[in-house]
LOTI-268296 format. One record per residue: residue number from 1; residue in three letters; x, z, y of N, C-alpha, C in turn. Coordinates in steps of 0.1 Angstrom, whole numbers, plus 5000, padded with zeros to 4 digits. Each point is the difference from the previous one (the first is absolute). Last residue first. Example, Ala and Ser with C-alpha at 12.3 -4.5 7.8 and 13.67 -1.06 7.14 Angstrom:
2
NODE  seq  type  n.px  n.pz  n.py  ca.px  ca.pz  ca.py  c.px  c.pz  c.py
NODE    2   Ser  5128  5071  4978   5009   5000   5011  4992  5008  5011
NODE    1   Ala  5003  4999  4943   4991   5000   5012  5009  5000  5012
***
This chain:
207
NODE  seq  type  n.px  n.pz  n.py  ca.px  ca.pz  ca.py  c.px  c.pz  c.py
NODE  207   Leu  1661  7496  8729   5016   4999   5007  4996  4989  5011
NODE  206   Arg  4959  5015  4975   5010   4996   4994  5017  4998  5012
NODE  205   Ile  4945  5020  4974   5006   4998   5012  5013  5000  4996
NODE  204   Lys  4941  5006  4988   5020   4995   4996  5007  4997  5014
NODE  203   Tyr  4958  5032  4989   4998   4988   5003  5016  5007  4994
NODE  202   Asp  4962  5034  4995   5003   4984   4993  5007  4994  5005
NODE  201   Phe  4978  5046  5019   5019   4996   4990  5004  4990  4993
NODE  200   Tyr  4954  5007  5025   5015   5002   5003  5010  4997  4996
NODE  199   Asn  4953  4970  4982   5007   5012   4996  5015  5007  5014
NODE  198   Glu  4976  4958  5002   4994   5011   5006  5000  5012  4993
NODE  197   Thr  5040  4966  4999   4990   4996   4996  4986  5013  5014
NODE  196   Lys  5054  4969  5006   4995   5013   4998  4982  4999  4996
NODE  195   Ala  5046  4972  5009   4994   5003   4997  4995  5011  4997
NODE  194   Thr  5042  4986  5018   4998   4984   5000  4981  5005  4994
NODE  193   Leu  5041  5027  5036   4986   5001   4989  4995  4986  4996
NODE  192   Gln  5048  5019  5011   4997   4996   5010  4980  4995  4988
NODE  191   Phe  5044  5038  5022   4993   4991   4984  4989  4992  5007
NODE  190   Arg  5028  5039  5020   5002   4980   5000  4996  4991  4987
NODE  189   Tyr  5001  5052  5014   5007   4998   4983  5001  4987  5006
NODE  188   Ile  4977  5019  5034   5004   5009   4993  5014  4994  4991
NODE  187   Asn  4964  4975  5015   5005   5003   5012  5012  5007  5001
NODE  186   Glu  4967  4982  4966   5004   4992   5007  5014  4997  5007
NODE  185   Phe  4978  5034  4976   5006   4997   4991  5009  4987  5005
NODE  184   Thr  4973  5028  5024   5013   5008   4995  5004  4987  4991
NODE  183   Trp  4959  4991  5016   5005   4999   5010  5017  5003  4995
NODE  182   Thr  4964  4999  4968   5008   4989   5007  5007  5002  5010
NODE  181   Ser  4980  5035  4984   5009   4998   4996  5008  4992  4997
NODE  180   Leu  4965  5009  5035   5009   5008   4997  5014  4998  4986
NODE  179   Asn  4957  4978  5001   5012   4993   5012  5009  5008  5005
NODE  178   Leu  4974  5014  4963   5003   4986   4999  5006  4995  5009
NODE  177   Leu  4977  5049  5006   5011   4997   4987  5005  4989  4998
NODE  176   Asp  4970  5019  5042   5001   4988   4993  5013  4998  4985
NODE  175   Phe  4996  5037  5034   4994   5005   4990  4996  4988  4990
NODE  174   Pro  5025  4999  5045   5009   5009   4990  4995  4999  4987
NODE  173   Asp  4990  4963  5035   4993   5011   4995  5011  5006  4988
NODE  172   Gly  5028  4977  5031   4986   4997   5001  4995  5011  4995
NODE  171   Thr  5052  4986  5020   4984   5008   5001  4987  4997  4999
NODE  170   Tyr  5057  5008  4988   4982   4997   4990  4991  5001  5011
NODE  169   Lys  5050  4992  5014   4992   5012   4997  4988  4994  4997
NODE  168   Thr  5059  4996  5008   4989   4990   4991  4989  5011  4997
NODE  167   Pro  5037  4996  5046   5001   5004   4982  4980  4995  4993
NODE  166   Leu  5039  4977  5037   4990   5006   4994  4996  5010  4990
NODE  165   Lys  5045  4982  5033   4987   4998   4986  4993  5008  5003
NODE  164   Lys  5024  4979  5047   4999   5014   4989  4988  4992  4988
NODE  163   Val  5039  4981  5038   4991   4993   4988  4998  5019  5000
NODE  162   Met  5022  4963  5041   5001   5013   4991  4990  5002  4990
NODE  161   Arg  5031  4966  5030   4994   4996   4993  5000  5016  4990
NODE  160   Tyr  5023  4991  5051   5000   5013   4982  4984  4991  4999
NODE  159   Ile  5031  4975  5039   4989   5009   4999  4998  5002  4981
NODE  158   Lys  5028  4987  5050   5002   5001   4991  4983  5001  4994
NODE  157   Asp  5016  4972  5042   4987   5012   4992  5007  5000  4989
NODE  156   Gly  5016  4960  5024   5009   5012   5002  4991  5016  4999
NODE  155   Glu  4967  4956  5013   5013   5000   4995  5010  5011  5005
NODE  154   Lys  4945  5001  4986   5012   4997   5011  5020  5002  5000
NODE  153   Phe  4960  4991  4962   4994   5003   5013  5006  4999  5010
NODE  152   Leu  5015  5005  4957   4993   4986   5001  4994  5000  5017
NODE  151   Ser  5043  5032  4979   4983   4994   5006  4998  4987  4999
NODE  150   Glu  5036  5022  4968   4997   4990   5013  4988  5001  5002
NODE  149   Ser  5016  5038  4962   4997   4985   5004  4999  5004  5012
NODE  148   His  5003  5025  4961   5011   5007   5008  4998  4986  5007
NODE  147   Glu  4973  5026  4953   5009   4989   5007  5005  4992  5017
NODE  146   Gln  4977  5042  4974   5000   4991   4990  5005  4987  5002
NODE  145   Val  4994  5053  5011   5000   4987   5007  5005  4993  4989
NODE  144   Tyr  4963  5038  4999   5015   5001   4997  5006  4984  5005
NODE  143   Phe  4955  5047  5000   5004   4981   5003  5014  5002  5006
NODE  142   Glu  4973  5043  4996   5006   4994   4986  4998  4983  4996
NODE  141   Arg  4991  5030  5041   4990   4998   4991  5000  4992  4990
NODE  140   Lys  5036  5006  5036   4992   5017   4993  4987  4996  4986
NODE  139   Ser  5019  4964  5020   5013   5008   4992  4988  5012  4994
NODE  138   Leu  4983  4976  5036   4993   4996   4988  5011  5007  4992
NODE  137   Phe  5008  5014  5039   4979   5002   4996  5003  4996  4988
NODE  136   Asn  5044  4984  5024   4998   5017   4990  4986  5003  4993
NODE  135   Val  5007  4963  5020   5004   4998   4993  5002  5010  4994
NODE  134   Thr  4981  4999  5043   4991   4993   4987  5008  5001  4986
NODE  133   Asn  5023  5014  5035   4986   5006   5000  4993  4997  4996
NODE  132   Gln  5034  4979  5006   5008   5007   4988  4981  5011  4999
NODE  131   Glu  5017  4944  5019   4985   5012   5003  5003  5014  4990
NODE  130   Ile  5032  4961  5000   5008   5009   5007  4983  5008  5006
NODE  129   Ser  4996  4965  4963   5013   5016   4999  5002  5010  5013
NODE  128   Pro  4955  4968  4993   5011   5001   5008  5008  5012  4998
NODE  127   Val  4966  4982  4957   5001   5011   5021  5009  5001  5000
NODE  126   Glu  4961  4982  4961   5013   4998   5003  5005  5009  5012
NODE  125   Thr  4969  5007  4951   5005   4996   5016  5012  4996  5000
NODE  124   Glu  4964  5010  4955   5012   4991   5008  4996  5000  5013
NODE  123   Ile  4982  5031  4956   4998   4996   5011  5011  4995  5008
NODE  122   Gln  4979  5009  4948   5011   4998   5006  4996  4995  5018
NODE  121   Ile  4970  4999  4961   5015   5005   4989  5010  5005  5011
NODE  120   Gly  4941  4997  5004   5011   4994   5000  5011  5006  4992
NODE  119   Gly  4947  5006  4999   5013   4997   4988  5015  4987  5007
NODE  118   Arg  4962  5022  5019   4997   4991   5003  5013  4991  4988
NODE  117   Lys  5000  5048  5019   4988   4999   4988  4995  4984  4999
NODE  116   Ile  5039  5012  5026   5000   5004   4984  4987  4998  4991
NODE  115   Cys  5008  4989  5047   5003   4993   4994  5004  5004  4982
NODE  114   Phe  4976  5029  5033   4993   4990   4996  5011  4983  4997
NODE  113   Gln  5019  5041  5003   4986   5001   4993  4993  4988  4995
NODE  112   Glu  5030  4997  5038   5007   4998   4989  4993  5007  4989
NODE  111   Val  4982  5002  5040   5006   4989   4995  5008  5001  4991
NODE  110   Val  4989  5040  5017   4991   4993   4997  5000  4987  4994
NODE  109   Glu  5034  5021  5016   4993   5006   4988  4991  4996  4996
NODE  108   Phe  5019  4989  5042   5005   4991   4987  4996  5007  4987
NODE  107   Leu  4985  5022  5041   4996   4983   5005  5005  4996  4981
NODE  106   Ala  5014  5043  5010   4986   5002   5000  4997  4986  4997
NODE  105   Ser  5041  5003  5014   4999   5002   4989  4986  5002  4996
NODE  104   Gly  5009  4989  5042   5004   4988   4991  5000  5000  4988
NODE  103   Tyr  4986  5043  5032   4987   4981   4994  5005  4989  4992
NODE  102   Gly  5030  5046  5016   4997   4998   4986  4984  4986  4999
NODE  101   Lys  5035  5014  5039   4985   5013   5005  4992  4994  4981
NODE  100   Lys  5033  4972  5019   5011   5010   4997  4989  5015  4995
NODE   99   Arg  4985  4962  5033   5009   4996   4991  5005  5013  4996
NODE   98   Phe  4967  4984  5031   4995   5013   4992  5011  4996  4986
NODE   97   Glu  5007  4980  5045   4992   5017   4999  4999  5003  4989
NODE   96   Asn  5006  4954  5001   5011   5008   5003  5000  5011  4997
NODE   95   Ser  4969  4970  4975   5006   5004   5012  5011  5013  5001
NODE   94   Val  4997  4967  4963   4995   5014   5003  5006  5003  5010
NODE   93   Phe  4996  4960  4954   5001   5008   5019  4992  5007  5001
NODE   92   Leu  5015  4959  4960   5003   5015   5005  4998  4998  5012
NODE   91   Asn  4999  4956  4966   4999   5011   5011  4999  5005  4998
NODE   90   Lys  5001  4979  4962   5007   4994   5009  4997  5000  5018
NODE   89   Leu  5003  5015  4947   4996   5005   5009  5008  4994  5014
NODE   88   Glu  4984  4986  4950   5011   4996   5006  4993  5010  5018
NODE   87   Phe  4990  4999  4943   4997   4998   5009  5009  5004  5016
NODE   86   Ser  4993  4984  4943   5015   5009   5011  4983  4997  5011
NODE   85   Asn  5001  4974  4959   4994   5009   4995  5003  5014  5013
NODE   84   Thr  5014  4949  4989   5006   5016   5000  4997  5009  4997
NODE   83   Tyr  4971  4964  5011   5007   4995   4986  5010  5007  4998
NODE   82   Ile  4974  5007  5037   4991   4995   4993  5013  5002  4987
NODE   81   Glu  5009  5024  5051   5006   4988   4984  4988  5000  4989
NODE   80   Arg  4983  5026  5048   5000   4995   4988  5010  4990  4998
NODE   79   Lys  4999  5025  5043   4994   4993   4995  5005  4999  4987
NODE   78   Leu  4989  5033  5044   5011   4998   4990  4996  4980  4997
NODE   77   Ile  5000  5042  5043   4996   4982   4996  5005  4999  4984
NODE   76   Ile  4992  5052  5038   5009   4990   4985  4988  4986  5000
NODE   75   Ser  5007  5037  5042   4991   4994   4996  5006  4993  4985
NODE   74   Gly  4988  5042  5045   5012   4997   4990  4988  4986  4994
NODE   73   Val  4983  5026  5029   5010   5005   5005  5009  4994  4992
NODE   72   Leu  4956  4995  5020   5001   4993   4990  5017  5006  5005
NODE   71   Asp  4958  5025  5014   5008   4989   5006  5010  4995  4990
NODE   70   Val  4950  5031  5020   5007   4996   4983  5005  4987  5005
NODE   69   Ile  4972  5047  5025   5011   4985   5004  5009  4995  4988
NODE   68   Pro  4952  5038  5016   5015   4988   4989  5003  4992  5007
NODE   67   Thr  4981  5036  5031   4992   4990   4995  5016  4993  4990
NODE   66   Ala  4996  5041  5034   4999   5005   4990  4992  4983  4994
NODE   65   Thr  5021  5006  5041   4983   5002   4999  4994  5003  4988
NODE   64   Ala  5048  4989  5010   4997   5009   5007  4984  5008  5005
NODE   63   Ser  5021  4967  4947   4998   4998   5024  4998  5016  5001
NODE   62   Phe  5019  4994  4950   4981   5001   5008  5009  4996  5017
NODE   61   Ser  5016  4984  4948   5004   5007   5007  4990  5004  5010
NODE   60   Thr  5021  4977  4956   4987   5000   5001  4999  5006  5014
NODE   59   Arg  5031  4963  4970   4997   5015   5004  4988  5004  5011
NODE   58   Tyr  5015  4959  4956   4997   5003   5010  4997  5019  5007
NODE   57   Ile  5027  4961  4968   5001   5008   4999  4992  5002  5014
NODE   56   Gly  4995  4954  4964   5005   5012   5016  4998  5010  5002
NODE   55   Phe  5005  4946  4969   4998   5020   4998  5006  5002  5009
NODE   54   Ala  4995  4948  4975   5003   5012   5010  4994  5011  5000
NODE   53   Tyr  5008  4953  4969   4998   5009   5001  5003  5012  5016
NODE   52   Arg  4999  4949  4978   5002   5007   5005  4992  5011  4999
NODE   51   Arg  4976  4963  4994   5014   4997   4992  5009  5001  5005
NODE   50   Gly  4952  5005  5018   5001   5004   4984  5017  5000  4996
NODE   49   Glu  4977  4991  5043   4996   4986   4991  5004  5012  4982
NODE   48   Ile  5017  5023  5044   4984   5001   4999  4992  4982  4988
NODE   47   Val  5051  5009  5004   4988   5013   4992  4984  5002  5003
NODE   46   Glu  5030  4964  5017   4998   4998   4985  4999  5013  4992
NODE   45   Lys  5002  4991  5054   4985   4990   4992  5007  5002  4983
NODE   44   Leu  5036  5027  5019   4979   5005   4996  4986  4988  4999
NODE   43   Ala  5049  4985  5002   5004   5008   4989  4978  5009  4999
NODE   42   Phe  5016  4973  5038   4999   4986   4983  4992  5015  4992
NODE   41   Asp  5018  5015  5042   4983   4995   5000  4995  4992  4988
NODE   40   Leu  5044  5017  4999   4987   5012   5002  4988  4998  5001
NODE   39   Trp  5037  4972  5009   5001   5005   4987  4991  5005  4997
NODE   38   Gln  5004  4988  5041   5005   4984   4996  4989  5013  4987
NODE   37   Asn  5026  5027  5023   4985   4997   5002  4993  4991  4998
NODE   36   His  5047  5000  4991   4990   5017   4988  4985  4997  5005
NODE   35   Lys  5047  4974  5013   4987   4995   5005  4989  5007  4987
NODE   34   Pro  5042  5010  5009   4995   4994   5012  4991  4994  5003
NODE   33   Tyr  5030  5043  4969   4988   4988   5001  4991  4994  5009
NODE   32   His  5032  5040  5002   5006   4985   4988  4995  4994  4993
NODE   31   Lys  4989  5028  5045   5016   4994   4998  5003  4995  4984
NODE   30   Gln  4951  5008  5011   5006   4997   5009  5014  4993  4998
NODE   29   Phe  4982  5035  4977   4997   4988   4997  5002  4984  5009
NODE   28   Glu  5009  5047  5009   5009   4997   4992  4996  4986  4991
NODE   27   Pro  4976  5017  5045   5017   4995   4996  5001  4996  4984
NODE   26   Ala  4947  4995  5014   5018   5014   4994  5009  4998  5001
NODE   25   Asp  4955  4980  5013   5015   4999   5015  5007  5009  4987
NODE   24   His  4960  4993  4981   4999   4985   5009  5015  5008  5004
NODE   23   Gln  4975  5024  4969   5012   4998   5001  4997  4987  5007
NODE   22   Leu  4967  5025  5001   5004   5007   4996  5018  4998  5002
NODE   21   Thr  4963  4966  5004   5001   5011   5014  5012  5006  5000
NODE   20   Arg  4982  4979  4958   5013   4991   5008  4993  5005  5016
NODE   19   Ile  4985  5029  4973   5012   4996   4987  5010  4993  5015
NODE   18   Gln  4957  4999  5006   5002   5014   5004  5015  5001  4995
NODE   17   Ser  4971  4972  4987   5002   4994   5015  5007  5007  5005
NODE   16   Ala  4986  5000  4959   5013   4993   5000  5000  5001  5015
NODE   15   Asp  4955  5019  4988   5015   5004   4999  5014  5003  5001
NODE   14   Lys  4961  4967  5009   5003   5017   5017  5012  5011  4992
NODE   13   Glu  4985  4961  4966   5007   4995   5009  5002  5008  5015
NODE   12   Leu  4995  5017  4948   4996   4995   5009  5006  4995  5009
NODE   11   Phe  5015  5023  4965   4988   4993   4993  4998  4991  5008
NODE   10   Ile  5033  5046  4987   4991   4991   5015  5004  4989  4993
NODE    9   Arg  5006  5049  4978   4998   4989   4998  4993  4995  5012
NODE    8   Arg  5014  5049  5009   4993   4989   4994  5008  4984  5000
NODE    7   Ile  5010  5058  5012   5001   4989   4990  4994  4992  4998
NODE    6   Gln  4996  5049  5037   4991   4985   4990  5012  4990  4992
NODE    5   Ile  5006  5053  5034   5005   4984   4997  4990  4995  4986
NODE    4   Asp  5002  5042  5037   4994   4996   4984  5003  4986  5006
NODE    3   Gly  5030  5035  5028   4982   4998   5000  5005  4993  4987
NODE    2   Ala  5046  5003  5005   4985   5010   5012  4989  4989  4997
NODE    1   Met  5046  5011  4962   4992   4987   5008  4988  5006  5009
***
């Protein structure tokens, strides 16, 4: 990747508006999702309200006068499914000139770690089957096709429902033995904690 990059979570309207500008005329979305721009406005509103998550990858370059220029070149929008503890990858986009240069990979890696740290068990997404570049990108990141169906958004389109299982990872204080033990029993051994005392090792578990 040429130039310096930053990857950060997006919270503010001014940053969300850059995603809107980046994707507004993207042919991939216009082709498969005729109402993409209306959906994007709705999704970005939920990002600002904290009901969805958005991440952007920014590239820093310099003008002829050595003035730094920071451009948004890619973005991801996520939605968390509370009851299944899964994350839906609702939107993934990298500007055409920055594809196959590592920007998408760097962005997705940060987003994946974000999901893992929040206890996500998997990432799900839907991709038009004809978009082989996107399908291949996800396949290389261990997504698999769970279902093949008709698109709800454009007649005649075929959709792959793709899923990636996430590893279970403890992200708390490694020196807090009570929380570490509790997490291990609940997440690795699939026990349910029913009681505990001040003694780190005196608690009951049941299947």
